[in-house]
C-alpha positions in Angstrom: 109.9 82.6 94.6 106.5 84.1 95.5 106.2 87.6 96.9 103.4 86.4 99.2 106.0 84.2 101.0 109.2 86.4 100.8 108.3 90.1 100.6 107.2 92.4 103.4 104.9 95.3 102.5 104.8 98.8 104.0 101.9 101.2 103.4 103.2 104.8 103.6 100.7 107.0 105.4 103.1 109.5 107.0 102.4 112.4 104.7 101.0 115.7 105.8 98.2 115.8 103.1 98.5 119.6 102.7 96.6 119.7 99.4 93.7 117.8 101.1 93.6 120.2 104.0 95.7 118.1 106.4 94.9 115.1 108.5 95.0 111.4 107.6 94.1 111.4 103.9 94.1 107.6 103.9 91.1 107.6 106.2 88.9 109.5 103.8 86.0 107.5 102.2 85.8 106.4 98.6 82.7 104.6 97.5 82.0 103.2 101.0 85.5 102.2 102.0 88.4 104.3 103.3 91.4 104.7 101.0 93.4 102.8 103.6 91.0 99.8 103.6 91.2 99.7 99.8 95.0 99.7 100.0 95.1 96.9 102.5 92.7 94.8 100.5 94.9 95.0 97.4 98.3 94.8 99.2 97.7 92.2 101.9 97.3 89.1 99.6 100.5 90.0 97.8 103.0 90.0 100.7 104.0 87.8 103.6 103.5 90.6 106.2 101.9 94.0 105.9 102.7 97.0 108.1 101.7 100.7 108.2 104.1 103.6 108.4 102.5 106.5 110.2 103.6 109.0 112.9 101.7 110.2 115.9 99.1 108.3 117.9 98.7 104.8 116.3 95.3 104.2 117.9 93.6 106.1 115.0 94.6 103.2 112.8 93.4 100.4 115.2 90.8 99.2 112.8 93.4 98.3 110.2 94.8 95.6 112.5 98.2 96.3 111.1 101.4 96.9 113.0 101.9 100.7 113.0 105.6 101.7 112.7 106.7 105.3 113.1 109.7 107.0 111.5 112.9 106.5 113.4 114.0 110.0 112.5 112.2 113.2 113.6 110.9 116.1 111.5 108.9 114.1 109.0 111.6 113.4 106.4 109.2 111.9 103.9 108.6 108.6 102.3 112.3 107.6 102.5 112.0 107.7 106.3 108.9 105.5 106.0 110.8 102.9 103.9 113.6 103.0 106.5 111.1 102.4 109.3 109.8 99.3 107.4 113.3 97.9 107.0 114.0 98.4 110.7 110.8 96.5 111.5 111.9 93.7 109.1 115.3 93.3 110.7 113.6 92.7 114.1 110.5 90.8 113.1 111.3 89.0 109.8 115.1 88.7 109.8 115.2 86.0 107.2 113.3 88.0 104.6 115.3 90.3 102.2 112.7 92.4 100.3 110.4 95.2 101.2 107.7 96.6 98.8 106.3 100.1 99.5 102.7 101.1 98.7 101.1 104.5 98.7 98.0 104.9 100.9 96.3 107.3 98.4 96.5 105.2 95.3 93.6 102.7 95.6 93.8 101.0 92.1 97.4 99.8 92.0 97.9 96.3 90.3 97.1 93.2 92.3 100.2 91.5 91.0 102.7 94.3 91.4 104.7 92.5 94.2 105.2 89.3 92.1 106.1 91.2 89.0 108.6 93.4 90.8 110.2 90.5 92.7 110.6 88.5 89.5 112.2 91.5 87.7 114.6 92.1 90.6 115.7 88.5 90.7 116.1 88.1 87.0 117.9 91.4 86.6 120.0 91.1 89.7 118.9 94.4 91.0 118.4 95.7 94.6 115.8 98.3 93.7 112.8 98.2 91.3 110.4 101.0 90.6 107.0 101.1 88.9 106.2 103.2 85.8 103.1 103.8 83.7 102.4 106.2 80.9 106.1 107.1 80.8 105.8 108.3 84.4 107.8 107.0 87.4 105.9 106.1 90.6 108.6 106.1 93.2 106.4 105.2 96.2 105.7 101.9 94.5 109.1 100.3 94.7 110.7 97.1 95.8 113.7 97.5 98.1 116.4 95.0 99.1 117.1 95.2 102.8 120.8 95.8 102.1 119.9 99.3 101.2 119.0 100.1 104.8 122.4 101.4 105.8 122.6 103.7 102.8 119.1 105.1 103.6 120.0 105.5 107.3 123.1 107.4 106.4 121.0 109.8 104.4 118.4 110.3 107.1 120.9 110.9 109.8 121.9 114.1 108.0 118.4 115.5 108.9 117.6 116.0 105.2 116.1 113.7 102.6 115.9 114.4 98.9 112.7 113.8 96.9 112.2 110.0 96.7 112.4 109.9 93.0 115.8 111.7 93.1 117.1 109.2 95.6 115.9 106.3 93.6 117.3 107.6 90.3 120.7 108.0 92.0 120.6 104.3 92.9 120.2 103.1 89.3 116.9 101.2 89.8 115.3 98.8 87.4 112.1 100.2 86.0 109.1 98.0 85.3 106.2 99.3 83.3 102.5 98.6 84.1 99.8 98.9 81.5 97.5 102.0 81.8 95.0 100.9 79.2 91.6 102.0 80.2 92.8 103.7 83.4 96.1 104.5 85.2 96.5 102.0 88.0 98.7 104.6 89.8 96.1 107.3 89.8 96.7 109.0 93.2 94.4 111.2 95.2 95.9 114.5 96.3 93.0 116.9 96.3 89.2 116.8 96.9 88.8 116.9 93.1 90.9 113.8 92.7 88.7 112.0 95.3 85.6 113.0 93.3 87.2 111.8 90.0 88.0 108.4 91.6 84.4 107.6 92.4 83.4 106.1 89.0 86.7 104.2 88.9 86.0 102.5 92.2 83.0 100.8 90.6 85.0 99.7 87.5 88.4 98.6 88.9 88.5 95.1 90.3 
C-alpha cells in the first residue's frame, strides 16, 4: 500500500510563533521560497490529499491552493487540535481513507519518503500511531495517525485543555521509527531568527 494513495497529509500552521515575534512563521522566506512552499513541495508527492491547518482568515494562504481547515475547538489548543481538524476533514472528504500524517510547517528538510516508511511500519507492526525520531530525539509533530484515534482526541479537546503533544503520544504507546541524521538533521526546525539564518546554507545542500 502506497502512502500517496492511502494517506492524507495535514500541515500544522496554527502555532503562535512567539519566539519569532508572532505572525505566520510558515510564510517567512528561506532561500527564495517560503517555509510553507518548501513544506508543500516535500509533502504533496507523498500523500493522496494535502490540507493546511490554520486559524483566522484563510485568505492569507490562498497561494498555497490547499484546503485550509481551522481548529474545531477554540482557544488555540495546539497541534493536537490541528490533527483533530485534519481527521474531521478526512471523515467528510475522504471517508474511505484511514490514515493521517502530520507535518510541521517550520521544518523544511524532512524526509521525502517519511509517509511511506511510517505507513509500512504501522501496517507491519499493527500500530495506530507512529512517530518520527532522529538523534535519539522524538519529533511528535511528524506522526502517522489512524483515524480511529479521532474520538479519543476529541474527548481530550472537549475538556478545553490539551497536554503537550509528545506527552499525549507517549501515553498512546506509539511505534517510533528512526530517521538518519547523518550530515544534517532532517527535522531541524525553525523557531527563532537565528534558526532561519542557520537554515540558509542547508537549503542549498538538501534535496
